[in-house]
PDB file of all heavy atoms in Angstrom:
ATOM      1  N   MET A   1      56.767  86.278 100.466  1.00  0.00           N
ATOM      2  CA  MET A   1      56.454  84.936 100.894  1.00  0.00           C
ATOM      3  C   MET A   1      57.625  84.072 101.278  1.00  0.00           C
ATOM      4  O   MET A   1      58.598  84.042 100.548  1.00  0.00           O
ATOM      5  CB  MET A   1      55.795  84.182  99.630  1.00  0.00           C
ATOM      6  CG  MET A   1      54.787  83.215  99.958  1.00  0.00           C
ATOM      7  SD  MET A   1      53.810  82.762  98.499  1.00  0.00           S
ATOM      8  CE  MET A   1      53.912  81.035  98.645  1.00  0.00           C
ATOM      9  N   PHE A   2      57.748  83.712 102.603  1.00  0.00           N
ATOM     10  CA  PHE A   2      58.859  82.931 103.027  1.00  0.00           C
ATOM     11  C   PHE A   2      58.541  81.437 102.968  1.00  0.00           C
ATOM     12  O   PHE A   2      57.743  80.856 103.734  1.00  0.00           O
ATOM     13  CB  PHE A   2      58.981  83.346 104.600  1.00  0.00           C
ATOM     14  CG  PHE A   2      60.381  83.000 105.104  1.00  0.00           C
ATOM     15  CD1 PHE A   2      61.536  83.780 104.644  1.00  0.00           C
ATOM     16  CD2 PHE A   2      60.401  82.098 106.014  1.00  0.00           C
ATOM     17  CE1 PHE A   2      62.748  83.397 105.291  1.00  0.00           C
ATOM     18  CE2 PHE A   2      61.591  81.619 106.596  1.00  0.00           C
ATOM     19  CZ  PHE A   2      62.908  82.369 106.211  1.00  0.00           C
ATOM     20  N   THR A   3      59.267  80.717 102.137  1.00  0.00           N
ATOM     21  CA  THR A   3      59.117  79.406 101.920  1.00  0.00           C
ATOM     22  C   THR A   3      60.240  78.654 102.561  1.00  0.00           C
ATOM     23  O   THR A   3      61.165  79.105 103.163  1.00  0.00           O
ATOM     24  CB  THR A   3      59.190  79.015 100.368  1.00  0.00           C
ATOM     25  OG1 THR A   3      60.403  79.410  99.843  1.00  0.00           O
ATOM     26  CG2 THR A   3      58.043  79.870  99.714  1.00  0.00           C
ATOM     27  N   ALA A   4      60.069  77.277 102.482  1.00  0.00           N
ATOM     28  CA  ALA A   4      61.100  76.419 103.049  1.00  0.00           C
ATOM     29  C   ALA A   4      62.443  76.630 102.333  1.00  0.00           C
ATOM     30  O   ALA A   4      63.559  76.544 102.961  1.00  0.00           O
ATOM     31  CB  ALA A   4      60.710  74.936 102.975  1.00  0.00           C
ATOM     32  N   TYR A   5      62.488  76.880 101.129  1.00  0.00           N
ATOM     33  CA  TYR A   5      63.677  77.211 100.303  1.00  0.00           C
ATOM     34  C   TYR A   5      64.358  78.295 100.865  1.00  0.00           C
ATOM     35  O   TYR A   5      65.662  78.427 101.097  1.00  0.00           O
ATOM     36  CB  TYR A   5      63.273  77.468  98.827  1.00  0.00           C
ATOM     37  CG  TYR A   5      64.424  77.850  97.986  1.00  0.00           C
ATOM     38  CD1 TYR A   5      65.447  77.046  97.624  1.00  0.00           C
ATOM     39  CD2 TYR A   5      64.626  79.248  97.785  1.00  0.00           C
ATOM     40  CE1 TYR A   5      66.613  77.472  96.840  1.00  0.00           C
ATOM     41  CE2 TYR A   5      65.730  79.675  96.961  1.00  0.00           C
ATOM     42  CZ  TYR A   5      66.669  78.773  96.544  1.00  0.00           C
ATOM     43  OH  TYR A   5      67.801  79.204  95.732  1.00  0.00           O
ATOM     44  N   HIS A   6      63.711  79.427 101.238  1.00  0.00           N
ATOM     45  CA  HIS A   6      64.230  80.595 101.772  1.00  0.00           C
ATOM     46  C   HIS A   6      64.843  80.366 103.154  1.00  0.00           C
ATOM     47  O   HIS A   6      65.850  80.914 103.492  1.00  0.00           O
ATOM     48  CB  HIS A   6      63.226  81.761 101.811  1.00  0.00           C
ATOM     49  CG  HIS A   6      62.881  82.236 100.486  1.00  0.00           C
ATOM     50  ND1 HIS A   6      61.595  81.974  99.974  1.00  0.00           N
ATOM     51  CD2 HIS A   6      63.467  83.006  99.659  1.00  0.00           C
ATOM     52  CE1 HIS A   6      61.395  82.535  98.723  1.00  0.00           C
ATOM     53  NE2 HIS A   6      62.593  83.163  98.500  1.00  0.00           N
ATOM     54  N   ALA A   7      64.114  79.526 103.951  1.00  0.00           N
ATOM     55  CA  ALA A   7      64.643  79.192 105.239  1.00  0.00           C
ATOM     56  C   ALA A   7      65.956  78.472 105.346  1.00  0.00           C
ATOM     57  O   ALA A   7      66.811  78.752 106.039  1.00  0.00           O
ATOM     58  CB  ALA A   7      63.526  78.344 106.001  1.00  0.00           C
ATOM     59  N   ILE A   8      65.962  77.524 104.272  1.00  0.00           N
ATOM     60  CA  ILE A   8      67.228  76.744 104.144  1.00  0.00           C
ATOM     61  C   ILE A   8      68.347  77.637 103.675  1.00  0.00           C
ATOM     62  O   ILE A   8      69.472  77.543 104.202  1.00  0.00           O
ATOM     63  CB  ILE A   8      67.017  75.537 103.182  1.00  0.00           C
ATOM     64  CG1 ILE A   8      65.988  74.546 103.784  1.00  0.00           C
ATOM     65  CG2 ILE A   8      68.352  74.872 102.798  1.00  0.00           C
ATOM     66  CD1 ILE A   8      65.591  73.488 102.843  1.00  0.00           C
ATOM     67  N   MET A   9      68.138  78.454 102.765  1.00  0.00           N
ATOM     68  CA  MET A   9      69.195  79.282 102.201  1.00  0.00           C
ATOM     69  C   MET A   9      69.669  80.315 103.283  1.00  0.00           C
ATOM     70  O   MET A   9      70.816  80.566 103.448  1.00  0.00           O
ATOM     71  CB  MET A   9      68.635  80.179 101.009  1.00  0.00           C
ATOM     72  CG  MET A   9      68.577  79.403  99.753  1.00  0.00           C
ATOM     73  SD  MET A   9      70.182  78.912  99.128  1.00  0.00           S
ATOM     74  CE  MET A   9      69.979  77.219  99.052  1.00  0.00           C
ATOM     75  N   PHE A  10      68.681  80.778 104.058  1.00  0.00           N
ATOM     76  CA  PHE A  10      69.131  81.767 105.159  1.00  0.00           C
ATOM     77  C   PHE A  10      69.934  81.008 106.179  1.00  0.00           C
ATOM     78  O   PHE A  10      70.921  81.500 106.637  1.00  0.00           O
ATOM     79  CB  PHE A  10      67.911  82.313 105.873  1.00  0.00           C
ATOM     80  CG  PHE A  10      68.100  83.197 106.885  1.00  0.00           C
ATOM     81  CD1 PHE A  10      68.628  84.479 106.613  1.00  0.00           C
ATOM     82  CD2 PHE A  10      67.910  82.934 108.241  1.00  0.00           C
ATOM     83  CE1 PHE A  10      68.872  85.389 107.737  1.00  0.00           C
ATOM     84  CE2 PHE A  10      68.275  83.707 109.249  1.00  0.00           C
ATOM     85  CZ  PHE A  10      68.691  84.994 108.987  1.00  0.00           C
ATOM     86  N   ALA A  11      69.651  79.783 106.447  1.00  0.00           N
ATOM     87  CA  ALA A  11      70.484  78.930 107.389  1.00  0.00           C
ATOM     88  C   ALA A  11      71.781  78.655 106.869  1.00  0.00           C
ATOM     89  O   ALA A  11      72.810  78.781 107.675  1.00  0.00           O
ATOM     90  CB  ALA A  11      69.643  77.638 107.808  1.00  0.00           C
ATOM     91  N   VAL A  12      71.880  78.350 105.555  1.00  0.00           N
ATOM     92  CA  VAL A  12      73.180  78.034 105.031  1.00  0.00           C
ATOM     93  C   VAL A  12      74.024  79.288 104.996  1.00  0.00           C
ATOM     94  O   VAL A  12      75.233  79.181 105.377  1.00  0.00           O
ATOM     95  CB  VAL A  12      73.036  77.550 103.616  1.00  0.00           C
ATOM     96  CG1 VAL A  12      74.333  77.593 102.763  1.00  0.00           C
ATOM     97  CG2 VAL A  12      72.359  76.201 103.547  1.00  0.00           C
ATOM     98  N   LEU A  13      73.517  80.421 104.646  1.00  0.00           N
ATOM     99  CA  LEU A  13      74.331  81.730 104.673  1.00  0.00           C
ATOM    100  C   LEU A  13      74.711  82.060 106.128  1.00  0.00           C
ATOM    101  O   LEU A  13      75.836  82.475 106.332  1.00  0.00           O
ATOM    102  CB  LEU A  13      73.564  82.919 104.051  1.00  0.00           C
ATOM    103  CG  LEU A  13      73.314  82.737 102.548  1.00  0.00           C
ATOM    104  CD1 LEU A  13      72.366  83.862 102.051  1.00  0.00           C
ATOM    105  CD2 LEU A  13      74.681  82.854 101.877  1.00  0.00           C
ATOM    106  N   LEU A  14      73.847  81.888 107.099  1.00  0.00           N
ATOM    107  CA  LEU A  14      74.159  82.209 108.498  1.00  0.00           C
ATOM    108  C   LEU A  14      75.288  81.340 109.015  1.00  0.00           C
ATOM    109  O   LEU A  14      76.293  81.859 109.571  1.00  0.00           O
ATOM    110  CB  LEU A  14      72.944  82.096 109.352  1.00  0.00           C
ATOM    111  CG  LEU A  14      73.002  82.520 110.783  1.00  0.00           C
ATOM    112  CD1 LEU A  14      73.076  84.096 110.725  1.00  0.00           C
ATOM    113  CD2 LEU A  14      71.762  82.175 111.507  1.00  0.00           C
ATOM    114  N   ILE A  15      75.192  80.017 108.755  1.00  0.00           N
ATOM    115  CA  ILE A  15      76.191  79.103 109.203  1.00  0.00           C
ATOM    116  C   ILE A  15      77.464  79.279 108.567  1.00  0.00           C
ATOM    117  O   ILE A  15      78.646  79.278 109.040  1.00  0.00           O
ATOM    118  CB  ILE A  15      75.706  77.637 109.134  1.00  0.00           C
ATOM    119  CG1 ILE A  15      74.607  77.470 110.053  1.00  0.00           C
ATOM    120  CG2 ILE A  15      76.849  76.656 109.294  1.00  0.00           C
ATOM    121  CD1 ILE A  15      73.845  76.003 109.907  1.00  0.00           C
ATOM    122  N   GLY A  16      77.353  79.571 107.209  1.00  0.00           N
ATOM    123  CA  GLY A  16      78.651  79.816 106.411  1.00  0.00           C
ATOM    124  C   GLY A  16      79.398  81.093 106.894  1.00  0.00           C
ATOM    125  O   GLY A  16      80.608  81.128 106.986  1.00  0.00           O
ATOM    126  N   GLY A  17      78.534  82.158 107.228  1.00  0.00           N
ATOM    127  CA  GLY A  17      79.278  83.458 107.623  1.00  0.00           C
ATOM    128  C   GLY A  17      79.838  83.249 108.980  1.00  0.00           C
ATOM    129  O   GLY A  17      80.964  83.732 109.157  1.00  0.00           O
ATOM    130  N   ALA A  18      79.232  82.412 109.864  1.00  0.00           N
ATOM    131  CA  ALA A  18      79.757  82.352 111.189  1.00  0.00           C
ATOM    132  C   ALA A  18      81.043  81.491 111.011  1.00  0.00           C
ATOM    133  O   ALA A  18      82.076  81.617 111.749  1.00  0.00           O
ATOM    134  CB  ALA A  18      78.765  81.558 111.998  1.00  0.00           C
ATOM    135  N   GLY A  19      81.153  80.453 110.029  1.00  0.00           N
ATOM    136  CA  GLY A  19      82.310  79.718 109.902  1.00  0.00           C
ATOM    137  C   GLY A  19      83.462  80.549 109.374  1.00  0.00           C
ATOM    138  O   GLY A  19      84.695  80.325 109.774  1.00  0.00           O
ATOM    139  N   VAL A  20      83.186  81.426 108.498  1.00  0.00           N
ATOM    140  CA  VAL A  20      84.192  82.270 107.879  1.00  0.00           C
ATOM    141  C   VAL A  20      84.836  83.189 108.997  1.00  0.00           C
ATOM    142  O   VAL A  20      85.998  83.320 109.165  1.00  0.00           O
ATOM    143  CB  VAL A  20      83.626  83.099 106.712  1.00  0.00           C
ATOM    144  CG1 VAL A  20      84.646  84.204 106.325  1.00  0.00           C
ATOM    145  CG2 VAL A  20      83.366  82.241 105.509  1.00  0.00           C
ATOM    146  N   ILE A  21      83.984  83.764 109.855  1.00  0.00           N
ATOM    147  CA  ILE A  21      84.316  84.646 110.899  1.00  0.00           C
ATOM    148  C   ILE A  21      85.181  83.833 111.941  1.00  0.00           C
ATOM    149  O   ILE A  21      86.289  84.356 112.331  1.00  0.00           O
ATOM    150  CB  ILE A  21      83.139  85.333 111.635  1.00  0.00           C
ATOM    151  CG1 ILE A  21      82.545  86.345 110.674  1.00  0.00           C
ATOM    152  CG2 ILE A  21      83.637  85.979 112.875  1.00  0.00           C
ATOM    153  CD1 ILE A  21      81.203  86.828 111.158  1.00  0.00           C
ATOM    154  N   PHE A  22      84.752  82.675 112.282  1.00  0.00           N
ATOM    155  CA  PHE A  22      85.498  81.867 113.216  1.00  0.00           C
ATOM    156  C   PHE A  22      86.875  81.419 112.672  1.00  0.00           C
ATOM    157  O   PHE A  22      87.876  81.483 113.408  1.00  0.00           O
ATOM    158  CB  PHE A  22      84.582  80.516 113.502  1.00  0.00           C
ATOM    159  CG  PHE A  22      85.355  79.648 114.567  1.00  0.00           C
ATOM    160  CD1 PHE A  22      85.487  79.962 115.808  1.00  0.00           C
ATOM    161  CD2 PHE A  22      85.963  78.412 114.078  1.00  0.00           C
ATOM    162  CE1 PHE A  22      86.160  79.148 116.863  1.00  0.00           C
ATOM    163  CE2 PHE A  22      86.619  77.619 114.993  1.00  0.00           C
ATOM    164  CZ  PHE A  22      86.709  77.945 116.381  1.00  0.00           C
ATOM    165  N   GLN A  23      86.941  81.036 111.388  1.00  0.00           N
ATOM    166  CA  GLN A  23      88.159  80.619 110.837  1.00  0.00           C
ATOM    167  C   GLN A  23      89.086  81.855 110.725  1.00  0.00           C
ATOM    168  O   GLN A  23      90.273  81.674 110.891  1.00  0.00           O
ATOM    169  CB  GLN A  23      87.901  80.050 109.433  1.00  0.00           C
ATOM    170  CG  GLN A  23      89.070  79.403 108.869  1.00  0.00           C
ATOM    171  CD  GLN A  23      88.794  78.735 107.414  1.00  0.00           C
ATOM    172  OE1 GLN A  23      87.788  79.028 106.892  1.00  0.00           O
ATOM    173  NE2 GLN A  23      89.648  77.887 107.072  1.00  0.00           N
ATOM    174  N   ALA A  24      88.657  83.098 110.399  1.00  0.00           N
ATOM    175  CA  ALA A  24      89.495  84.127 110.246  1.00  0.00           C
ATOM    176  C   ALA A  24      90.071  84.643 111.625  1.00  0.00           C
ATOM    177  O   ALA A  24      91.161  84.999 111.848  1.00  0.00           O
ATOM    178  CB  ALA A  24      88.674  85.346 109.702  1.00  0.00           C
ATOM    179  N   SER A  25      89.217  84.409 112.800  1.00  0.00           N
ATOM    180  CA  SER A  25      89.596  84.856 114.063  1.00  0.00           C
ATOM    181  C   SER A  25      90.665  83.803 114.578  1.00  0.00           C
ATOM    182  O   SER A  25      91.558  84.203 115.322  1.00  0.00           O
ATOM    183  CB  SER A  25      88.443  84.932 115.000  1.00  0.00           C
ATOM    184  OG  SER A  25      87.876  83.730 115.178  1.00  0.00           O
ATOM    185  N   SER A  26      90.524  82.576 114.206  1.00  0.00           N
ATOM    186  CA  SER A  26      91.489  81.513 114.653  1.00  0.00           C
ATOM    187  C   SER A  26      92.883  81.771 113.963  1.00  0.00           C
ATOM    188  O   SER A  26      93.874  81.428 114.433  1.00  0.00           O
ATOM    189  CB  SER A  26      90.917  80.099 114.587  1.00  0.00           C
ATOM    190  OG  SER A  26      90.678  79.875 113.224  1.00  0.00           O
ATOM    191  N   GLY A  27      92.793  82.334 112.740  1.00  0.00           N
ATOM    192  CA  GLY A  27      93.984  82.470 111.998  1.00  0.00           C
ATOM    193  C   GLY A  27      94.840  83.648 112.604  1.00  0.00           C
ATOM    194  O   GLY A  27      96.111  83.591 112.459  1.00  0.00           O
ATOM    195  N   ASP A  28      94.193  84.595 113.276  1.00  0.00           N
ATOM    196  CA  ASP A  28      95.008  85.660 113.938  1.00  0.00           C
ATOM    197  C   ASP A  28      95.924  85.054 115.137  1.00  0.00           C
ATOM    198  O   ASP A  28      97.037  85.504 115.295  1.00  0.00           O
ATOM    199  CB  ASP A  28      94.087  86.639 114.567  1.00  0.00           C
ATOM    200  CG  ASP A  28      93.314  87.497 113.426  1.00  0.00           C
ATOM    201  OD1 ASP A  28      93.735  87.465 112.382  1.00  0.00           O
ATOM    202  OD2 ASP A  28      92.300  88.110 113.880  1.00  0.00           O
ATOM    203  N   ASP A  29      95.389  84.069 115.791  1.00  0.00           N
ATOM    204  CA  ASP A  29      96.200  83.447 116.818  1.00  0.00           C
ATOM    205  C   ASP A  29      97.447  82.732 116.282  1.00  0.00           C
ATOM    206  O   ASP A  29      98.524  82.757 116.975  1.00  0.00           O
ATOM    207  CB  ASP A  29      95.348  82.416 117.630  1.00  0.00           C
ATOM    208  CG  ASP A  29      94.200  83.120 118.332  1.00  0.00           C
ATOM    209  OD1 ASP A  29      94.298  84.301 118.610  1.00  0.00           O
ATOM    210  OD2 ASP A  29      93.248  82.423 118.640  1.00  0.00           O
ATOM    211  N   SER A  30      97.339  82.202 115.124  1.00  0.00           N
ATOM    212  CA  SER A  30      98.466  81.439 114.610  1.00  0.00           C
ATOM    213  C   SER A  30      99.532  82.407 114.154  1.00  0.00           C
ATOM    214  O   SER A  30     100.771  82.188 114.129  1.00  0.00           O
ATOM    215  CB  SER A  30      98.138  80.691 113.421  1.00  0.00           C
ATOM    216  OG  SER A  30      97.554  81.437 112.371  1.00  0.00           O
ATOM    217  N   LEU A  31      99.176  83.674 113.803  1.00  0.00           N
ATOM    218  CA  LEU A  31     100.133  84.722 113.434  1.00  0.00           C
ATOM    219  C   LEU A  31     101.047  85.164 114.739  1.00  0.00           C
ATOM    220  O   LEU A  31     102.131  85.406 114.531  1.00  0.00           O
ATOM    221  CB  LEU A  31      99.507  85.943 112.813  1.00  0.00           C
ATOM    222  CG  LEU A  31      98.912  85.680 111.425  1.00  0.00           C
ATOM    223  CD1 LEU A  31      98.238  86.990 111.040  1.00  0.00           C
ATOM    224  CD2 LEU A  31      99.975  85.246 110.373  1.00  0.00           C
ATOM    225  N   VAL A  32     100.303  85.174 115.788  1.00  0.00           N
ATOM    226  CA  VAL A  32     100.996  85.498 117.032  1.00  0.00           C
ATOM    227  C   VAL A  32     102.037  84.370 117.443  1.00  0.00           C
ATOM    228  O   VAL A  32     103.124  84.672 117.862  1.00  0.00           O
ATOM    229  CB  VAL A  32      99.971  85.793 118.220  1.00  0.00           C
ATOM    230  CG1 VAL A  32     100.663  85.958 119.463  1.00  0.00           C
ATOM    231  CG2 VAL A  32      99.094  86.989 117.857  1.00  0.00           C
ATOM    232  N   LYS A  33     101.588  83.098 117.287  1.00  0.00           N
ATOM    233  CA  LYS A  33     102.525  82.135 117.681  1.00  0.00           C
ATOM    234  C   LYS A  33     103.701  81.952 116.795  1.00  0.00           C
ATOM    235  O   LYS A  33     104.746  81.592 117.210  1.00  0.00           O
ATOM    236  CB  LYS A  33     101.713  80.801 117.646  1.00  0.00           C
ATOM    237  CG  LYS A  33     100.748  80.749 118.726  1.00  0.00           C
ATOM    238  CD  LYS A  33      99.809  79.451 118.599  1.00  0.00           C
ATOM    239  CE  LYS A  33      98.706  79.447 119.617  1.00  0.00           C
ATOM    240  NZ  LYS A  33      97.715  78.318 119.377  1.00  0.00           N
ATOM    241  N   ASN A  34     103.514  82.303 115.461  1.00  0.00           N
ATOM    242  CA  ASN A  34     104.570  82.013 114.421  1.00  0.00           C
ATOM    243  C   ASN A  34     105.212  83.531 114.081  1.00  0.00           C
ATOM    244  O   ASN A  34     105.335  83.767 112.833  1.00  0.00           O
ATOM    245  CB  ASN A  34     104.046  81.362 113.207  1.00  0.00           C
ATOM    246  CG  ASN A  34     103.566  79.937 113.520  1.00  0.00           C
ATOM    247  OD1 ASN A  34     104.183  79.340 114.458  1.00  0.00           O
ATOM    248  ND2 ASN A  34     102.630  79.567 112.816  1.00  0.00           N
ATOM    249  N   SER A  35     105.478  84.285 115.131  1.00  0.00           N
ATOM    250  CA  SER A  35     105.914  85.638 114.665  1.00  0.00           C
ATOM    251  C   SER A  35     107.322  85.555 114.160  1.00  0.00           C
ATOM    252  O   SER A  35     108.164  84.584 114.457  1.00  0.00           O
ATOM    253  CB  SER A  35     106.000  86.461 115.997  1.00  0.00           C
ATOM    254  OG  SER A  35     106.867  85.926 116.919  1.00  0.00           O
ATOM    255  N   ILE A  36     107.728  86.473 113.229  1.00  0.00           N
ATOM    256  CA  ILE A  36     109.005  86.470 112.611  1.00  0.00           C
ATOM    257  C   ILE A  36     109.931  87.439 113.338  1.00  0.00           C
ATOM    258  O   ILE A  36     109.529  88.599 113.600  1.00  0.00           O
ATOM    259  CB  ILE A  36     108.892  86.886 111.114  1.00  0.00           C
ATOM    260  CG1 ILE A  36     107.966  85.913 110.435  1.00  0.00           C
ATOM    261  CG2 ILE A  36     110.202  87.008 110.464  1.00  0.00           C
ATOM    262  CD1 ILE A  36     107.536  86.310 109.030  1.00  0.00           C
ATOM    263  N   GLN A  37     111.107  86.909 113.710  1.00  0.00           N
ATOM    264  CA  GLN A  37     112.017  87.828 114.408  1.00  0.00           C
ATOM    265  C   GLN A  37     112.796  88.663 113.500  1.00  0.00           C
ATOM    266  O   GLN A  37     113.250  88.184 112.405  1.00  0.00           O
ATOM    267  CB  GLN A  37     113.062  86.885 115.317  1.00  0.00           C
ATOM    268  CG  GLN A  37     112.371  86.036 116.323  1.00  0.00           C
ATOM    269  CD  GLN A  37     111.789  86.870 117.474  1.00  0.00           C
ATOM    270  OE1 GLN A  37     112.320  88.007 117.660  1.00  0.00           O
ATOM    271  NE2 GLN A  37     110.743  86.456 118.107  1.00  0.00           N
ATOM    272  N   VAL A  38     112.809  89.960 113.721  1.00  0.00           N
ATOM    273  CA  VAL A  38     113.531  90.810 112.744  1.00  0.00           C
ATOM    274  C   VAL A  38     114.727  91.478 113.487  1.00  0.00           C
ATOM    275  O   VAL A  38     114.577  92.058 114.601  1.00  0.00           O
ATOM    276  CB  VAL A  38     112.583  92.025 112.317  1.00  0.00           C
ATOM    277  CG1 VAL A  38     113.312  92.845 111.374  1.00  0.00           C
ATOM    278  CG2 VAL A  38     111.359  91.317 111.647  1.00  0.00           C
ATOM    279  N   LYS A  39     115.926  91.327 112.838  1.00  0.00           N
ATOM    280  CA  LYS A  39     117.121  91.922 113.428  1.00  0.00           C
ATOM    281  C   LYS A  39     117.092  93.546 112.983  1.00  0.00           C
ATOM    282  O   LYS A  39     116.945  93.813 111.962  1.00  0.00           O
ATOM    283  CB  LYS A  39     118.363  91.410 112.941  1.00  0.00           C
ATOM    284  CG  LYS A  39     118.584  90.076 113.534  1.00  0.00           C
ATOM    285  CD  LYS A  39     119.995  89.516 113.017  1.00  0.00           C
ATOM    286  CE  LYS A  39     120.402  88.201 113.729  1.00  0.00           C
ATOM    287  NZ  LYS A  39     121.621  87.741 113.287  1.00  0.00           N
ATOM    288  N   SER A  40     117.247  94.369 114.038  1.00  0.00           N
ATOM    289  CA  SER A  40     117.297  95.784 113.747  1.00  0.00           C
ATOM    290  C   SER A  40     118.718  96.386 113.842  1.00  0.00           C
ATOM    291  O   SER A  40     119.377  95.954 114.895  1.00  0.00           O
ATOM    292  CB  SER A  40     116.268  96.539 114.543  1.00  0.00           C
ATOM    293  OG  SER A  40     116.642  96.365 115.973  1.00  0.00           O
ATOM    294  N   THR A  41     119.143  97.090 112.887  1.00  0.00           N
ATOM    295  CA  THR A  41     120.477  97.638 113.017  1.00  0.00           C
ATOM    296  C   THR A  41     120.325  99.089 113.616  1.00  0.00           C
ATOM    297  O   THR A  41     119.178  99.675 113.548  1.00  0.00           O
ATOM    298  CB  THR A  41     121.084  97.712 111.740  1.00  0.00           C
ATOM    299  OG1 THR A  41     120.381  98.526 110.889  1.00  0.00           O
ATOM    300  CG2 THR A  41     121.313  96.445 111.097  1.00  0.00           C
ATOM    301  N   LYS A  42     121.280  99.643 114.240  1.00  0.00           N
ATOM    302  CA  LYS A  42     121.312 100.943 114.817  1.00  0.00           C
ATOM    303  C   LYS A  42     121.094 101.970 113.731  1.00  0.00           C
ATOM    304  O   LYS A  42     121.887 102.047 112.700  1.00  0.00           O
ATOM    305  CB  LYS A  42     122.528 101.132 115.595  1.00  0.00           C
ATOM    306  CG  LYS A  42     122.461 102.485 116.389  1.00  0.00           C
ATOM    307  CD  LYS A  42     123.407 102.663 117.467  1.00  0.00           C
ATOM    308  CE  LYS A  42     123.240 103.949 118.109  1.00  0.00           C
ATOM    309  NZ  LYS A  42     123.639 103.966 119.446  1.00  0.00           N
ATOM    310  N   SER A  43     120.154 102.722 113.855  1.00  0.00           N
ATOM    311  CA  SER A  43     119.755 103.742 112.759  1.00  0.00           C
ATOM    312  C   SER A  43     120.539 104.980 113.096  1.00  0.00           C
ATOM    313  O   SER A  43     120.828 105.423 114.224  1.00  0.00           O
ATOM    314  CB  SER A  43     118.307 104.106 112.857  1.00  0.00           C
ATOM    315  OG  SER A  43     118.018 105.040 111.856  1.00  0.00           O
ATOM    316  N   GLN A  44     121.029 105.635 112.021  1.00  0.00           N
ATOM    317  CA  GLN A  44     121.755 106.798 112.017  1.00  0.00           C
ATOM    318  C   GLN A  44     120.886 108.046 111.938  1.00  0.00           C
ATOM    319  O   GLN A  44     121.348 109.241 112.020  1.00  0.00           O
ATOM    320  CB  GLN A  44     122.790 106.946 110.970  1.00  0.00           C
ATOM    321  CG  GLN A  44     123.816 105.828 110.960  1.00  0.00           C
ATOM    322  CD  GLN A  44     124.686 105.817 112.290  1.00  0.00           C
ATOM    323  OE1 GLN A  44     124.987 106.848 112.746  1.00  0.00           O
ATOM    324  NE2 GLN A  44     125.043 104.631 112.775  1.00  0.00           N
ATOM    325  N   PHE A  45     119.603 107.799 111.819  1.00  0.00           N
ATOM    326  CA  PHE A  45     118.574 108.900 111.679  1.00  0.00           C
ATOM    327  C   PHE A  45     118.116 109.484 112.963  1.00  0.00           C
ATOM    328  O   PHE A  45     117.782 108.708 113.895  1.00  0.00           O
ATOM    329  CB  PHE A  45     117.292 108.382 110.904  1.00  0.00           C
ATOM    330  CG  PHE A  45     116.373 109.421 110.622  1.00  0.00           C
ATOM    331  CD1 PHE A  45     116.503 110.369 109.704  1.00  0.00           C
ATOM    332  CD2 PHE A  45     115.123 109.388 111.463  1.00  0.00           C
ATOM    333  CE1 PHE A  45     115.570 111.409 109.485  1.00  0.00           C
ATOM    334  CE2 PHE A  45     114.199 110.506 111.117  1.00  0.00           C
ATOM    335  CZ  PHE A  45     114.439 111.358 110.171  1.00  0.00           C
ATOM    336  N   ASP A  46     118.386 110.733 113.159  1.00  0.00           N
ATOM    337  CA  ASP A  46     118.118 111.399 114.486  1.00  0.00           C
ATOM    338  C   ASP A  46     117.236 112.580 114.144  1.00  0.00           C
ATOM    339  O   ASP A  46     117.590 113.455 113.365  1.00  0.00           O
ATOM    340  CB  ASP A  46     119.397 111.799 115.091  1.00  0.00           C
ATOM    341  CG  ASP A  46     119.148 112.338 116.601  1.00  0.00           C
ATOM    342  OD1 ASP A  46     118.102 112.058 117.108  1.00  0.00           O
ATOM    343  OD2 ASP A  46     120.084 112.884 117.154  1.00  0.00           O
ATOM    344  N   LEU A  47     116.047 112.679 114.794  1.00  0.00           N
ATOM    345  CA  LEU A  47     115.123 113.784 114.631  1.00  0.00           C
ATOM    346  C   LEU A  47     115.666 115.044 115.293  1.00  0.00           C
ATOM    347  O   LEU A  47     115.321 116.198 114.883  1.00  0.00           O
ATOM    348  CB  LEU A  47     113.718 113.455 115.177  1.00  0.00           C
ATOM    349  CG  LEU A  47     113.010 112.452 114.327  1.00  0.00           C
ATOM    350  CD1 LEU A  47     111.622 112.117 115.091  1.00  0.00           C
ATOM    351  CD2 LEU A  47     112.550 113.034 112.922  1.00  0.00           C
ATOM    352  N   ASN A  48     116.548 114.896 116.274  1.00  0.00           N
ATOM    353  CA  ASN A  48     117.060 116.100 117.032  1.00  0.00           C
ATOM    354  C   ASN A  48     118.031 116.958 116.182  1.00  0.00           C
ATOM    355  O   ASN A  48     118.322 118.078 116.415  1.00  0.00           O
ATOM    356  CB  ASN A  48     117.783 115.762 118.275  1.00  0.00           C
ATOM    357  CG  ASN A  48     116.790 115.104 119.236  1.00  0.00           C
ATOM    358  OD1 ASN A  48     115.672 115.549 119.304  1.00  0.00           O
ATOM    359  ND2 ASN A  48     117.268 114.150 120.105  1.00  0.00           N
ATOM    360  N   THR A  49     118.505 116.378 115.015  1.00  0.00           N
ATOM    361  CA  THR A  49     119.391 117.105 114.130  1.00  0.00           C
ATOM    362  C   THR A  49     118.717 117.971 113.157  1.00  0.00           C
ATOM    363  O   THR A  49     119.464 118.737 112.541  1.00  0.00           O
ATOM    364  CB  THR A  49     120.329 116.147 113.351  1.00  0.00           C
ATOM    365  OG1 THR A  49     119.590 115.265 112.641  1.00  0.00           O
ATOM    366  CG2 THR A  49     121.159 115.315 114.352  1.00  0.00           C
ATOM    367  N   TYR A  50     117.439 117.911 113.042  1.00  0.00           N
ATOM    368  CA  TYR A  50     116.735 118.664 112.091  1.00  0.00           C
ATOM    369  C   TYR A  50     116.037 119.973 112.744  1.00  0.00           C
ATOM    370  O   TYR A  50     115.641 119.883 113.829  1.00  0.00           O
ATOM    371  CB  TYR A  50     115.761 117.876 111.341  1.00  0.00           C
ATOM    372  CG  TYR A  50     116.340 116.839 110.519  1.00  0.00           C
ATOM    373  CD1 TYR A  50     116.518 115.597 110.861  1.00  0.00           C
ATOM    374  CD2 TYR A  50     116.877 117.115 109.185  1.00  0.00           C
ATOM    375  CE1 TYR A  50     117.118 114.642 110.033  1.00  0.00           C
ATOM    376  CE2 TYR A  50     117.426 116.222 108.340  1.00  0.00           C
ATOM    377  CZ  TYR A  50     117.630 114.944 108.884  1.00  0.00           C
ATOM    378  OH  TYR A  50     118.249 114.111 108.004  1.00  0.00           O
TER     379      TYR A  50
END
């Protein structure tokens, strides 16, 4: 039996899930903009010596 309560709960879950997905996807863009620069030193490890 599908009542008004079930329709409201389904709508809340659907909108909440879409909000979480949208917020997570917009968070990925902020990571690209605020990338951390890493200094790399010259490595002495050479695969050709093995």
